[in-house]
Structure formats: structure tokens, C-alpha cells
C-alpha angles and dihedrals in degrees: 000000000000117000122237108235124189112209107199118203140168115037137183102287138079087265093069093103091054090048090056090052091049092049092051090057093045093048092050092050101045111106107253091198089065105029140046100211121206113186110212117199109211121199133151089263102043149003102217140177118202116200128213087262091059093249116136131215130188122233114245099232092199090077104357094250137138131221111214123175090344094308126110117235119201126182133241092199143351124232104207110214099165121119114205124001131026098008102045103033100064099261098109090036091059091046093052091045090056090050093045094237116145117235136187105238139071118296125269098267096044091046093051094045097048092043090066103069095199097050090043090052090054093052093045091048090052090053088062095209098115138016119266123202117247111259150165128225120210134180131219095229094047126073119251135184114222092199092051091050090057090051087061097042134044122230137283100056135171117231115200142156108270091222110039141085141215090047092276109165092013126140138179111223119202100163129050093234091059095060102082093053091046091052092050090049091054092046089059087067101037143007091235127058132196119208113190137172116260116249114204109219148088121306113232127178139176138186123228136187137171128222124179090349092305115121117216117197112197125218112284125249129213114214116208113184123198086209125073090264140000099275130159093282092047091050100048108025112088113237097019093094134033116221116193118196119212092028115239097235133120115288089242090060093046090052093046093051093047094044093047091047090051092052091049092048090057098038092050090047094237126181133191122006115343129173119209121197128207141177117224109207100209094190092063102019090237123144117218127197114236109175149312120244110199092181104036118189118274100187120123091266095046127118102233095056087052090052093046091054091046089055090058096253130122120233089239090057092044097050091045090055090053092051095045091049091053089051092047092050089052 
């Protein structure tokens, strides 16, 4: 019997449009002979399913069910396709855990922890498996001194929302007088801001997932942006960035990135597909941790689909593995 799968898309953040693009790819690739897929659009105002006939139905949030043509539809599992809140920060994960519905991503605690870049940096630094750039963490409702921050950190620095993705609200600061405006820009996106020292190097990233206890680390990608850094435009505008999969780096670096990512995946108690980003500082040979993405993009231009194809898998096979693993774990 085919399983009923809810594919949740949208969300409450500026990344909602990217989430919709990811969900369109996922929906197209899910095996229709195995799954009945119901795409649920989540916004602050409604959680809605739109059928092939154009009719809409609201999710009953009491048990995450639908009523269609007088019949109740419940779900065997949820494929979370939301970037940002509430699908990447642990909120939906906690909701589905309380309802006992399996889902494809990391658990509530891991999702919440990794979503906050500053707290995640602190945990990763404590694990002592990879270098972490020196940083400061400030809060909108607490006073801060820009001059004092620059006594702790050396320029240039990146200023970014602590809880946000796609580099929205992010700035590179090269002069002291630029810092206050960069902080205010980041505070428009979040109540917490991370300020971290710039590491000059090559950006390398890889996706990982676990099935039946076996960790698979996908081929790594090098991201080369024509802009000063990998911001929203660089990520989602074709031609602005060059993404090379597999990355053209020494085998020793590939192995170090994949091994370090695997250790972090386990130590952070990750589940499902996760993408972990690094900076390789060629001048010193050091590898620096950048961030963990527990709901990496799945649009046509996204990194993980490139890596899946480079590994010799189809997206249909890959997404099916994620769903079956969530059902098995349940």
C-alpha cells in the first residue's frame, strides 16, 4: 500500500521562495508508485493543501490531518522542505514529535542548536575536531560597544544574523566605521547577531546522510563566488557563482573535509540529509568550520542535488532513501 507523505514547503522567513523551489524538485522526484504526496504550503496565516482540481483544504493542526471530499487523510511521514523557521529551527520537529509523526530531518534539539550559528560554533569548537573562527555574539535587547568588539576581533569581519540562512542580512566589514551599520542591517533580520573574523580561503561543502546506520558522505563541492562573498544573490542567481563538484582540491583535503563532516554529523546527532560548510585556508593548510545546514536547498541550482548526481545516484532514489529511513527510525 502506498504511503501518504506530507511535503511541507514555504515557511515564515525570507527563504520561503527558495523552499517552494526545493519542494517542487522534491515533489517531481518522489516515486509516485510508492507515495501519495500532499504538498502543504505553510505560512504564518495558513497551512494549506491545494489539490489538482485547484480546491484548497486547511490542515487540522490538532493532529496534522486533512479532510478531502469528506474523508480524513493522515500521514505516514513528513518530508520537511522548509528553509529557515519553522522547518529548520526545531519548531516543526517538536510539533511532529509530539504527534508521533516521522519526519525526514534532524531532531528538534539538533535543529535548534545548529540553526543558531553562534551557539553551534561554541559546541563545534568544544569538540576540538576542526578550527572555528574567533567571534562575538550580541543581542538586540542588550547594550554592545562596537569599538570594544573590534578590540576582541581583527578586521575584516563578517556580520550576520545568528539565526538565518542564505546570507540574508550579512555584511563583510573591512573598516571600523562600517561595523555599526552592518550590525543594524543584521538586526533587521534577527534579534541575535554573530560577528566573526574573516578567514581567507576556499569554501568547500559536502552533504551527508545516514541509512540503516551507514553514513554516506557525498562528493564535496567548491563554491567560487564572483561577488565578495557567497550572499543570497550569489547562491540563487545562475552564473554569479561557480560550483565545482567534485571539488578540484588535493585528495588529502577531500578526505579531511569528508572525515571531519562525518565526525560532526555524529557528534551533533544529525539525521537525514545535512550539508556542512568549511573554509580551507590554503596559506596555513588549516580547515575552518563555517556552518551546518540541516535543510539544505534542493532546487535545481542547489549543491546537494549536484552532489547526489555526482555520487551516481538519482534524486528519486535519494529522496526515497530519506523517507524510508524516517519510517524505519519511527
